[in-house]
C-alpha positions as a Markdown table, in Angstrom:
| # | Residue | x | y | z |
|---|---|---|---|---|
| 1 | Met | -14.3 | -2.1 | -17.5 |
| 2 | Ser | -12.1 | -3.4 | -14.6 |
| 3 | Glu | -8.4 | -4.0 | -14.8 |
| 4 | Ala | -7.1 | -7.6 | -14.7 |
| 5 | Pro | -5.6 | -8.4 | -11.3 |
| 6 | Ser | -1.9 | -8.1 | -11.0 |
| 7 | Tyr | 0.1 | -11.3 | -10.9 |
| 8 | Lys | 0.2 | -11.0 | -7.1 |
| 9 | Glu | -3.5 | -10.9 | -6.8 |
| 10 | Arg | -4.4 | -13.7 | -9.4 |
| 11 | Lys | -5.8 | -16.8 | -7.6 |
| 12 | Val | -3.9 | -19.6 | -9.4 |
| 13 | Ile | -1.9 | -21.5 | -6.7 |
| 14 | Thr | -3.2 | -24.8 | -5.3 |
| 15 | Ile | -3.4 | -25.5 | -1.6 |
| 16 | Gly | -0.6 | -28.1 | -1.9 |
| 17 | Val | 1.8 | -25.5 | -3.4 |
| 18 | Val | 0.8 | -22.9 | -0.8 |
| 19 | Ser | 1.5 | -25.5 | 1.9 |
| 20 | Glu | 5.0 | -26.0 | 0.4 |
| 21 | Leu | 5.7 | -22.3 | 0.1 |
| 22 | Thr | 4.5 | -21.4 | 3.7 |
| 23 | Gly | 5.4 | -24.5 | 5.7 |
| 24 | Leu | 1.8 | -24.7 | 6.9 |
| 25 | Ser | -0.2 | -27.9 | 6.7 |
| 26 | Glu | -3.2 | -28.0 | 4.3 |
| 27 | Arg | -5.3 | -28.4 | 7.5 |
| 28 | Gln | -3.9 | -25.2 | 9.0 |
| 29 | Ile | -4.6 | -23.3 | 5.7 |
| 30 | Arg | -8.2 | -24.6 | 5.7 |
| 31 | Tyr | -8.5 | -23.6 | 9.3 |
| 32 | Tyr | -7.4 | -20.0 | 8.6 |
| 33 | Glu | -10.0 | -20.0 | 5.8 |
| 34 | Glu | -12.7 | -21.2 | 8.3 |
| 35 | Arg | -11.6 | -18.3 | 10.6 |
| 36 | Lys | -12.1 | -15.9 | 7.8 |
| 37 | Leu | -8.4 | -14.9 | 7.6 |
| 38 | Val | -7.9 | -15.9 | 4.0 |
| 39 | Phe | -10.3 | -16.1 | 1.1 |
| 40 | Pro | -9.4 | -18.5 | -1.7 |
| 41 | Glu | -11.4 | -18.8 | -4.9 |
| 42 | Arg | -12.7 | -22.2 | -6.0 |
| 43 | Ser | -12.0 | -23.8 | -9.4 |
| 44 | Pro | -14.9 | -25.3 | -11.3 |
| 45 | Lys | -14.1 | -28.6 | -9.6 |
| 46 | Gly | -14.1 | -27.0 | -6.2 |
| 47 | Asn | -10.4 | -26.8 | -5.6 |
| 48 | Arg | -9.1 | -23.9 | -3.6 |
| 49 | Lys | -6.9 | -21.4 | -5.5 |
| 50 | Tyr | -4.7 | -18.9 | -3.8 |
| 51 | Ser | -2.7 | -15.8 | -4.9 |
| 52 | Phe | 0.8 | -14.8 | -4.0 |
| 53 | Ala | -0.7 | -12.1 | -1.8 |
| 54 | Asp | -2.6 | -14.9 | 0.0 |
| 55 | Val | 0.8 | -16.7 | 0.5 |
| 56 | Glu | 2.3 | -13.6 | 2.0 |
| 57 | Leu | -0.8 | -13.1 | 4.2 |
| 58 | Leu | -0.6 | -16.7 | 5.4 |
| 59 | Ile | 3.1 | -16.3 | 6.3 |
| 60 | Asp | 2.2 | -13.2 | 8.3 |
| 61 | Ile | -0.7 | -15.0 | 10.1 |
| 62 | Ala | 1.7 | -17.9 | 10.9 |
| 63 | Asn | 4.2 | -15.5 | 12.4 |
| 64 | Lys | 1.6 | -13.8 | 14.5 |
| 65 | Arg | 0.3 | -17.2 | 15.7 |
| 66 | Glu | 3.9 | -18.1 | 16.7 |
| 67 | Glu | 4.0 | -14.9 | 18.7 |
| 68 | Gly | 0.9 | -16.1 | 20.6 |
| 69 | Val | -1.7 | -13.9 | 18.8 |
| 70 | Gln | -5.1 | -15.5 | 18.6 |
| 71 | Thr | -6.9 | -15.9 | 15.3 |
| 72 | Tyr | -9.8 | -13.7 | 16.6 |
| 73 | Glu | -7.3 | -10.9 | 17.3 |
| 74 | Ile | -5.8 | -11.3 | 13.9 |
| 75 | Arg | -9.2 | -11.1 | 12.3 |
| 76 | Gln | -10.1 | -7.9 | 14.3 |
| 77 | Asp | -6.8 | -6.3 | 13.2 |
| 78 | Met | -7.6 | -7.2 | 9.5 |
| 79 | Ile | -11.1 | -5.6 | 9.9 |
| 80 | Arg | -9.6 | -2.4 | 11.4 |
| 81 | Glu | -7.0 | -2.2 | 8.6 |
| 82 | Glu | -9.7 | -2.7 | 5.9 |
| 83 | Lys | -11.8 | 0.1 | 7.5 |
| 84 | Lys | -8.8 | 2.4 | 7.5 |
| 85 | Arg | -8.1 | 1.6 | 3.8 |
| 86 | Glu | -11.8 | 2.3 | 2.9 |
| 87 | Lys | -11.7 | 5.6 | 4.8 |
| 88 | Arg | -8.5 | 6.7 | 3.0 |
| 89 | Met | -10.1 | 5.7 | -0.3 |
| 90 | Arg | -13.3 | 7.6 | 0.3 |
| 91 | Lys | -11.2 | 10.6 | 1.3 |
| 92 | Gln | -9.2 | 10.4 | -1.9 |
| 93 | Leu | -12.3 | 10.0 | -4.0 |
| 94 | Leu | -14.0 | 13.0 | -2.3 |
| 95 | Arg | -10.8 | 15.1 | -2.8 |
| 96 | Gly | -10.7 | 14.1 | -6.4 |
| 97 | Glu | -14.4 | 15.0 | -6.9 |
| 98 | Ile | -13.9 | 18.4 | -5.2 |
| 99 | Asn | -10.8 | 19.1 | -7.3 |
| 100 | Ala | -12.6 | 18.1 | -10.5 |
| 101 | Arg | -15.7 | 20.2 | -9.6 |
| 102 | Phe | -13.7 | 23.3 | -8.8 |
| 103 | Gly | -10.9 | 22.9 | -11.3 |
| 104 | Ile | -8.2 | 22.6 | -8.7 |
| 105 | Gln | -5.0 | 21.0 | -10.0 |
| 106 | Arg | -2.2 | 19.5 | -8.0 |
| 107 | Glu | 1.1 | 21.2 | -8.1 |
| 108 | Arg | 3.8 | 18.9 | -9.4 |
């Protein structure tokens, strides 16, 4: 059974509210979605739904764009960061499996 997403991860905010919160136009937000920088969910009626984490990400993207960073570069950075997170997670899982297998307990 998976945990419910935290309030920060729940996709409940409409594009209009995201636009107000970020100062980005709805068109800019859709463009960042097209460029695979943000991934909203869709409601049953097809409306985009964003999370607070998405809002923070969009603000970060907008700041990078103001600094002259291209969307392609931002996407490549996101991919690299995701790979680093996955590698750390695999390492932690492996460490946990080894510890469980050999009865190693962490000192507190």
